[in-house]
N, C-alpha and C positions, 0 to 999 in steps of 0.2 A: 574598455577600461583603459584610461590613460596610463602611460608608462612613466610614473612619477618616481623620482629617486627614493631609495629606502631611507637614506640618512638626510634629514633636512639641511638645507644650506646654511641656516643660522646656527647650527650646532658647531660653532667654530672651535670649541674646546673639546670636542668629542675625542676620546683617547684613540691613538693609533692602534693600540692592542685590540680594541673592539673593531675598528675599521678594517683591519687586515683579516679578521675572521668572518667578515660579512661579504657575501657575494652580490651579484647584480640582482638576484631574486631572493626572496625571504627564506626559502628552505623550510626545514622543520622548525617547530616551536621549541625553544631552548633558552637557557640563560647563560650569561658569561659574567665572570667576576674577576676583578683585580683589586688591589688594596684600596679600600674606601669607595669603590665604585661598583655598580651593578647594572647589567643590561639584560632586559627581558625581551626576547624576540617572540612575538605572538602573531597570530592570524586574526584578521578581522572576521566578523560573522560570515561564514561561507554561504553562498547560494548553491542550490542543488545543480544548476547548469553551468557552474564555473569549472573551467579546466584547471586553472592555477589557483593560487591562494594570494590574497592581498595581505601584505605584511604591515605590522605596526610595532614600533619600538618604544620601550619604556626604560628610561635611563635615570638612574640614581647617581648624581654627580658627586664629586668630592666634598661639596658643601652640604650634602644631605638633602638636596632638592630633587624632586622627581620632575622629569620632562617627558612629554609624549610626542611622537613624531607626527601625529595628526593634528596637533595644536590644542588638544584638550588641556584644561588646567592641570598642572602636575600633581597637586595634592589629591585630586579625585579622579585622575585619569584611569587608573586601574579599576576603580569602582564603576566608572562610566562604561568601561570596556565590558565588564561583567554584566552590567545592566542591559547592554545590547544583546548579549547572548540570552539573558533571561526573558527579555521581551519577545525575541524570536521564538523561543520555546513556548511561551504563553500564547503566541499567535497560532501555533500548530495545535495547542491544546483546545483552543476554541473551535478549530476546524474538526478536530477529532471528536469533540462532543456532538457535533452536528452530523457526522458521517453515519450512514446507514448501510449503503451498498459497498461491495468489495471495491468497486472502482473509486469510491470516495476516499479510500485509505491510501491509494497509490501516491497521490501528491504529498501526503503526510510522510510516508516512508521515504520517498525521494528526497524530501527536504531534511528529514531527520538523520539520515545516514551520515552526511558530512558533519552535522552538528554533534552527533554522538562522538565521532572520532576527534573532532576539534576540541570539544570540551574535556575529553579525557586527556589529550595531550597538553591542554592548557593547565589542567590540574597538576600533572606531573611537572610541568615547567615551574609553576609557582611553589610546589613542594621543594624542588631543587633550589629555587631562589631563596626560600626561607632557610634552608640548610647552609647555603653559601654566604648569606648575609643576615645573620640572626639579630643584628642591631636594630633593624627596622621591624618593629612589632606589628605594624599594619599588614605586613606580608602574611602573618598568621590568619588575620581576619579575611584577607583576600583568598588565601588557600582554602579556608573553611567554606567561604562562599562559592568558590569554584567547585568544591566537592558537592555541594547541594545542587548546583546547576548541572553538573555532569550526571548526578544521580537522577535528577528530574528528566533530563534528556533520555537517559537509558530506559527509565520506566515508561515514558511516553512512547518511545519506539516499540518496546515490547507490548504495550497495551494495544497500539495501533496494529501491530503485526498479528497479535492473537485475535483481535476483533475482525480483521480482514479474513483470517482463516475461518472463523465462525460464520461470517457472512457468506463465504464461498461454500461451506458445508450446507448452510441453510438454502442457498440458491440451488445447489446440486440436489438436495432433497425435494425442492419444489419442482425441478425439472424431471426428477424421477417419478414424482406423483403425477405430473401432467402426462408423461409418457405412458404410465400405467392406465390412466383414464382413457387415453387415446387407444391403447391396446384393447381395453374392455369394450369401448364403443365399436371398434373395428370387428371384434369377435361377435358382438351382437348383430351387427350388419351382416356378417357372414352367415349367422344362424338364420336370419330372416331370408337371406338370398337362398339358403339351402332349402327352406320350407317351400318357397314359391317356385323354385327352379323346375321341379317336375311338372307343376301345373302349367308353367309357361311353355315347357317343352311339349307337353301333350296338347296344349291349346294351339301351338303352332303346327302340329301334325294333323290333328283331327278338327281343329276349329272349336271355339267355345260354344257355339250354337249347335254343333254336331250336324253335319250336312243332311240335306233333305233326302239323299239317296238311302239313308238308313231308315229302316222301317220304324224304329222307336225314337226317331229324332225329335218328334214333337212331344214326347212323354217326359215328365219331370224325373222319372226314374233314371233315364240315361244321364241327364246332367248331374243328378245326385251321385250316381256311381262314378262319374267323371271327377267330381270334387273329392269324393272319398278316396279314390285311387291316388289322385294327385297329392292329397294331404298325407296319406299313408306312406307313399314314396318319399315325400318331403321329410317326414319324421325319421324314416330310416336314414336318409341322407344327413339329417341333423345329428343323429347318433354317431354316424361315421365321422363327421367333421369335428364334433366336440369330444371325441374320445381322447384320453391322454396318450401322449407319445411314449413309447417304450424306451 
């Protein structure tokens, strides 16, 4: 961001009372008043990644003419300034309408935090300016418009924050359900392993065909007894595995 002077060079009649109260940076948003003249120190629409703030001056000179430091036409300078804030908030409203996941709301919150703060301070500044210089009736309209913008920014921020929390809760519920399903599947596998573990152990010890050295190895009765004993031990083991913990 270029380091441009806060006070334009062509403001040759700019009062020294205002000049002495302005620093090299914009500082906070505020207004200054001297007889028949008013100065509003405002911030341009902030970006979420900005470290500092870009300043903009609105000067009502002794002839009753408004001037803006960024070159906007004086009569509509404050209105154009408020329009920029409104358009930025509308931009985030479009993004918020499309957001579904919690990660989608993070850019909205990052962008809305400086906007909420800046619009509130701008509203306070315009309210102070209206009190200091009640002759300009347009300040009332600008103050009311600033209130609507500040309220819109606050509501959008709260909606995005609440929606992100709901999305996080929904995601946590989905993860909990997935974990539960994995636990149930693991438990079922353990039960299957418990049923066939005795059979596998007995088969590795005796052999599933039962060795020829046994006199009844060729009889079906032996293999049937082998299966029945294995399944019985498996069921006993299943009951042991599936019993609730104390």
